[in-house]
N, C-alpha and C positions, 0 to 999 in steps of 0.2 A: 527406420533408423537401425543400423546394425549394432550388436552388442559392443563391438570394438569401438565404434564411434561414441557410444554412450559413455564407455569407460574413459575414453580420451577426453571428452568434454567435461566429465565430472572430476577427472583426476587433477591433482594439484591443490584441491580445496579440502582441508581437513574438517569433516563434519563434527568431530569430537572437540570438546572444549580443551584448548591447549594453553598452557601457561605462556604468556607473552604474545598471544594471538592478537590480531588487529581487532579493535573494538568499535562499536557504534560511536560516532562522534558528530559534533556539529558540522554542518556542511554536506553531510551525506544525503544521497537520494537512493531509493530502492524499494524493496518490498519487505514488509513484516509478515512472517508466516508463523501461525500458531499451530500447536499439535497436542495430542494426548500422549506424552512420553515419546520414546523412540525418536529422538532428534536426528540420529544418524540417517534413518530411513526417510525421515521428513525432508532432510536436506537433499537427499538424492532425488526424491519426487519433485521438490521445488525446482532444482536445476533442470530436470527433464521437461517439466511443464513450461518454465520460462523460456528455455531455449527453443522448444517446439513452436511456441506462438511468436516469439521474437523473430525467428527465421521467417515466419509467414508475413509478419508486418514489415520487417526491415531488411530481409534477405539474410543469407547465411553469414555468420560471423567471419570476418577476415582475420586470419592469423599471421599475415605477413606474406609478401610475394618474393619469389626468387629473382635474382638479377637476370635480365634478359641478355641474350648474346647479340650485341650490336657490332657494327663495323669498327675497325680500329679507331681508337680515340687517342688524342695526345694525353700525356701523363696528368696534366692539371685537370682536364675535363673528366678523366676517369676517376681521379681522387675526389673531385667535387660530387660526382654521381654516387660514389661509394658512401660518402658522409651523409648525403641526402637519404640514401636508402636505409642506412643505419638509424637515422633519426625517425624516419617513417615507421620502420619496424618496431622501434621502441614504443611509439604511440599506439600502434596496433596491438602490441603485446598486452596492453591494458585490457583485460578481458571484459566482456559484456556484463558478466555477473560474477561477483566475488562474495563469498560468505564471510561475515565478520561476527565477532562476539556481540550478542545483543545486550547482555547484562541481566537477563531474566530467564528462569527455567521455562522450558516448553515454548520459547519464542525465538525464532531465527530472524536474522536480518541479512538479506541478500542485497548487497550494494550493486547498483546498476551504473553503467557508463554508456552514454550516447543514445539513450532511449527515454521515452516519456513513461514513467512508472504507472501513472493513472490510466493512460491510454492502453498500455499493455495488459494490466490487470482487468480493466473493463472488458477488453477483447476476450480474455480467457473466460470470465464469468458469463459473458454474453453467449459464447459458443456452448459452454456447459449447460446453460439455461435452455438453449434452443434444442440441443441434441439429446439432453438428459443422459449423456454418456459419462460415466464415472471414470475419472482418470487418476484418482489418488485414493490411498487407503488411510493414511495417518495425518495428512494435512487437514486442519479444520478451516482456518480462515486465511485469506491473502489480502493484505491491506497495502495499497500503494503509499509510499512516503515521498511526497513531492518537495518537501522542505524540512529542515531541522534547525533548531535554535536551542539555546540554554533554557533549562526548565525552571526559570525563576520568573515571578510575575512581571517584573520590569522588562526583562529580556523578551518574554513572550508577547507582551503588549507592543513593544517596538517592532518586533518582527512581523506579527500578524496584521498590524495596521497597514503594512505594505503588501504582504503576501495575499491578503483577502481581496485586494482591489480588483484583481483579474475577474472575479466572479460577482462581486457585490457593489462596486463603486458605480454611482449614477453615471450614465443612464441605465446601466445594467441593474437588474433586480431579480430576485428569485425567492421562492419559499425554501426554507431550510430547517435543519435540526443540527444539534451538536452532540457528538458522541465522545465521551471522555473516559479514559482508562489510565491509571497510574500503577506502575510496578516498581517496587523497591525504591519508592520515593515518598517523602513526607513534606515536600516543599509547597505543595499546592492542595487546596481543598476543592473537591469536585464542583460544588455549587458556586464557589467564588470564581473558578476558572470559566465556567459556562456563562455566568452573569457578565463577566468582563468581556468575553468574546462576543456575546450577543450585543453588548453595548457598542463594540467596535463595528459590527455589521450594521447596526441601526444608524451609526454615525456616517457610514459610507453612503447609505441611502435609506431613508425612513420607510420606503415602500417595500423593503425586504421584510418578509413575514415568516413567522414560525409555523411549521406544519409537521407534527409528529406522526401523522398517518401516512401521507404520501408526498414527502418533500421532493422538490426538484433536485436539491443538493444536500449533501450531508458533510458537515465539517468534522473530520476525525482528528482527535487529539490523543496521541498515545505517548505517555511519558514513561521513560525507563531510566531510572537513576536521575542523572542531571541533564538528560537530553530529551527534548520535546520533538516528537515526530508529527508532522502535519500533512494533511491532504484534504482535498475537496472532491467528492466523488458523486457520480450520478447513479441512479437505480439501486440505491443501497437497500431499500426494502424489497424491491422486486427480486434482487439477487440474494435475498435471505441473509442480510448483513455480511455479504461477501463470504459466505460459508460454502466451501466447495462440496461438502457432504450434503448439505440441505438443498442447494440450488439444482441438483440433478434429480431430486425427488419430484414425483408428480404431486399436484395439489392435494392436500389432505381431504379425505372423504368426510365432508361435513353435511349434515342435513340442513335444510333451509332455516330451521330454528336456531341452530348453532351459528350459522353464518350471520343471521340477523342480529344475534346477541353480540357477536364480536364487532359487527359494524356499529351497533348502538354504543358499545363501550368506547370505541375509537372516537365516535362523534362527540360523546360526552366529554372525553378527555380534551378534545380540540376546543369545545365550548368553554371548558374551565380555563384553558390557556388563553382564550380570547385573543389569539393572534399577537400577543405582546412579544417583543423581541429583546426586552431588557430584563426579564425575570429569569434567573438561572434555572429554576425548577421547570419553567415552561419550555425553555429552548432545548433542554438536554434529553438525550435518550440514554437508557441504561444498558450497559454491556458488562455485567459483572462476571467475575471468574466462574461462578456457578453456572451462569447462562452459557458461557463458552463451552464448559465441560459437558453440559447436558445436550448441547445442540446436536452432537454426533459422536458416536463411538466408533473407533476403527474396527473394521470387520476382521 
């Protein structure tokens, strides 16, 4: 990809926080990106990565086509064609990725149009995991956002009771965990949110079971101010909590004793949880601010 093309695709989106800029709002879909400072560079990296892999999955982004030279047409047909072309161009002008204000420091939100955020981010992590090729310096984590709602208990319950059906409603069933993080928000308590969501999952199918070691699915709840961002992802533990710095590293060099100790600790945790899906502490995984910061430092 040429430097000219990179600048063109990145241009028009201000990575700096601007007064009056568009903000994260209910109804948005896209990708949450976390970083260790340097949000401007993080935004640039995010655009490059998302565009690279979106082109591979969905083909190059269409920016509008020029009118073709046809045979002579009567005035009415020509006018109708012109109007149709303008309407089509306006739709295509809605870019595939648009940066909006997230409402939290060191967190970017890239709004997406016409793609599946979960599919795209999983494709990125899968490729990085397989190739071990590092493609970012300041991005820490990329989390897809497949849905958003108001971050109040009653709104979340109403929204999630429908949103989660796709993965957990009978006859579908899966092992799962819930990862919760709130930023600049005091509307919800972690344990209460996890307990309520676990109860919803159990109501959809009592055969859904908690697994904090190697779950099939991970329910991600990211609250920023008054907006709740939601997604259900696969391979969360395999892809190192969707951390772009960690997923490219080779497995840690551990001796058999260390590996066995880690395995025993995980098994003990699972036994303590006893598979229940209605206890908040049993269903939730921890992703604290400290954990995110220490997962990787930019080189």
